[in-house]
N, C-alpha and C positions, 0 to 999 in steps of 0.2 A: 568646409567652406566652399561656397559656389565658385565656379571658374571665373566669373566676371568680377566677383569681390576680390579674389586672389590676385588677378591682373591689376586691379585698381590699387591694391596695397603695394605691390611690387613697384609699380610706376611712381607711386607717391614717395616711396623710399628713395628712389633713384634721384629725385629732384630736391629732396629735403636738404636744406643748407646745413653746414657744419655747426654753426652757432645758433642756439635756440633764440638768442636775443635778436638775431637778424630776421628770423621768421616772424617775430612779433613787431618788427619795425623799430626796435630799439637800437642801442649802440652795438657795433660789431664787437665780438668777443675775442680778445687777444690773450693768449697764455704766455707767461714769462717764467721760465725755470732758471733759477740762479743756483749754480753749484757752489755756493758759499754759505757760511753762517750768516744769518740775518744781521748780526751785530757788526759784521765786517765793514769798516769805513770805506775800504776800496769798493766793495760790492755796492754800497749805498750810492757812492759817487757814480758808478756805472749805470745804475738804475736812473739816476738823475739825468745823466747824459742821454739815455734812451728816451726818457720822457720829453726832454728838451727837443730832441730830434723829431719826435712825433708832433709836438705842439707847433713847430715851425711849418709842418705840413698840414696843419689844421686838424690834427687828430688829438683831441683832449680826452684824458682819462675821465670817465664819468659823463662824457657828452657824446662825441662821435664814436668813441670806443670804450670798452670796459676791460681793464687789465686784471687778469687773475694771476696774482703773484704766488710763487712757490719757491721755498728755500730748502735745498737738499743737504747742506753741509758738503764737505769735500771727500770724506773718507769712510762713509757709512753706506755701502752698496745696498743693503736691505732697505734703509730709509729712502734712498734715492729711487729705488725701484717703486716703492709705495707711492711716493710723491708724483712720479711721472705717470703711473697708472691712473691716479686720481684726476690728474689734469686732463689726460686724454679722454677720460670718461665724461668730462664736462662738454666735450664736443665743441671746442672753440673754433673760430674761423681760421686761426693759424696759431702756431706756438713758436716763440723765440727761445732758443736754447743757448745757455751761456758758455758751453764748452763741449769737449768730446764725450765725457762720461754720460752726461744727460742726453746728448744727441744719440748715442748708441742705444740707450734705453727707449727713447721716444720712437725711433725708427723700428724697433721691435714691436712696439705697441700699435703703430698706425702707418699705413701706406697711402692714406688718403688725405689726412689733415696736413696742410703745408707746414714745413718745419724750416725756420730760419736759424741757422747756427752762427755763432759768433766766436771768434778766437779759437779756431781748431787747427790742428796740425794735419796737413796733407789730406784733405777730405776725399780725394779720389782713392788714395791708398787705403784709407780706413773704410771705404765702401759706402760713403755717404752720397757720392755722386759718380756718374759714369765718366764725366769729363769736366774740366773747369769752365769751358765755354757753353756747354749744354749739359747741365747736371742730370737731366733725364728722368728723375724720380720726383718725389714730393719734398725734397730738401735742397736748399741753396743758402748762401750767406757769405760770410767773410772768413778768410783764413788768416792766421796770425803768425805764420812762420814761412819763411822762404829759404830754400836750401843754401843760398849764398851767404846767409847770415852766419852760418857756422864758422866759415873761414874768417869773417870779420871779427867775430868774438875771440877766436884764438889769436888773431893778429893783435887785437887790443891788449889781451893779457900778456902776450909776448913783449909788447912795447913797455910795459911797466915791470915785468918779471922775466928778463931775458933768459934766465936759467930754466925756464919752463920746459919740461919733457914729459909731464904726466898730467892729464886732465881728468879730474873726477866729475862725473855727472850723476849725482845721487837723485833717485826718483822714488816717488811714492806710487806703488802699483795700483792702488785703489783709485787714485785720481789722475793717473797718466796711462790709460790703456793704449796709447799711441807710442809707448816707450821704445819699442823695437824700430819703428819708423824713424823716430827722432834720432836715435843713436846711430842708425844707418848713415845718416848724413854726416855726422861727426866722424865716424870711423872711415868714411871715404875720403875726407879732406885732411884729417889730423896728421897722417904720415908725411904729407908734403911740408908740414911745419916741424917735423921731427918730434911729434908728440904722440904718446900712447893714451888711449882712452880707457878708463875704468868706470863702471856704472853700478855702484852699490844700491841695492833696493833698501829703502828705509820706510818703516811703518809709522814712525813718529819722530818727534824732535829728539828724544833720548837716543834713538838709533843714529840719527844724524850726528849728534854730539859725540857718540862713541866712535863713529867712523873718523870724524875730524880729529879726535884725540890721538888716533894712530898716525896722523900726518903732521903733528904739531911742528910749526916752524920750518917745514920742508919747502925750501925755495924752488925746488923742481916741480912742486905740485900746486895746481890751482883748481878752483872749483866753480862749476856753473850748475847750480841747482836746476833740474829740469822743471820748466814752468808748468804749474798745475794749480788746481784749486787748493791743494794742501799747502803748497809753497806760498800762494797769494794770501792765505789765511794766517801766515806766520812770518810776515815781513821783518819785523824788528827782531824777533827771536833768532831767525836764521842769520841775519846780518851780524848779530851779537856773537853767535857761535863762531862764525868765521874769524872775527877779530880776536876773540878769546884764544883761538888756536893758531893765530898768526898765519892765516892762509889767504892768499890773493883770491879774489872772487869776482865774478861778473854776473849780472842779472839782466833780465829782459825789461823790467820796469824801473822807471826813474825813482819810484817810491823807495826802492831798496837802497839806492845811493843816498837818498835823503834820510833814510833810517840808519845809516852807518855802513852800508855796503861800499866796497871800493869803486866799482864801475857799474854802469848800466848802459845798455844800448838796445833800443827796440822802438817800436811804435807806441803811440798813445792809445791804449785800449779803449778809452772813452770814445775815440773816433770810430772804432768798430761798432760800438753800440749806436752811435748816431747814424752810421751807415745802415745798420739793421732797421732803423726806422724807415729808411727809404724803401727797403724791401717790403716792409709791412704795408706801406702806402700803395706800392705797385700791385701787390697780391690782393689787397682789399678792392682794388679797382678792376680786378679781373685777370691780371697777368698770371701765368703759371710758373711755379718755382722750377719746373723742368726746363724752362727756356730762359731763366735769368742767370747770366754768368756769375760765377763765384768771384769775389773781389779780394785783392790783396792790398795791404797797406802800402802807401807810397812815401810817407814821411816818417823819418826815424830821428831819434834824439839820443845824444850822448851826454851822460852826466858823470862827473868825476868827483870823488870825495877826497880832497887833499888831506883833511884831518885824519882820515882812516889810513891813507898812504903813509903818513908820518908815523902813526902807531905801528904800522907793519914794517917800517924802515925801508919803504919803497920810494923810488924817485919817479915822479911823473914828468915825462918829456914836455918841454915847453910847447912843442907843436901840437901835442894832444890837448893841452890846456887851451890852446888858441882855437881849436876846432870844436871844443865842447859846448853844448847848449846850456849847460849849467855846471859851474864849479862850486863845490861846497867846501868852504874853508873851516 
């Protein structure tokens, strides 16, 4: 190859846009990786929230943008790897990642395509960003966990189960690569409540059921399943296991209380996906992910299932009922 042709080729590659659609003057290409099964009702509602957020900003799928949807499931690392590789190979203008496992894989595949993560635990500790205010790399987005929440969760469980001295936090390693970070926060605050933390690794629902069977009816033990794609994919089953084994439990999502869980306290994740839409808009307009601060949720909701409390023989304080956003009879 002649020197002049070689220089022209290199210069052309340097300015080539991420999305092939953008080069042709068509809609900008947005990748969306959901670490859920496609049949999940929760996941479908989150996608709807994301699309609604985009449409309010004038970004309609099939018009101003084209969304490439990918579903990885929550506990199959090989499939997740394949899906993320395929999406990066499409060279979209940016990619929205629904959680930590998919974000880890995407950042291994590309350091140039902007990544917008949603609902992750401590993005700085996981290496997704240099800092919260200035992420510094090609990734930014929303975090779904704030350290002070751990104390609030233990406080809520203590209010309905005063005998609590042992907190079990079961986690699925395949869908919770942030487990050590998450547990660190609990172990730092639990002693101030006189509570010991145990963290059994569970590969599936059968393993969770087996663990809970060893704790049946123990008033000193309560459970907070570590939030992850695995847990989100088995909302009703996990809530049922806790009731069957007569264990007080608390969850991050209101859907768990509605499905029979005792308590839930956390933010509405659909808001994270609407916020992700604002990141999409800013990046497509030319802003850099390295300079867009990571955002945390500001609104939290408490749900109490009185019916489940009665099944467990637990008393819900009137003050807790009065402050709940939803009381399920």
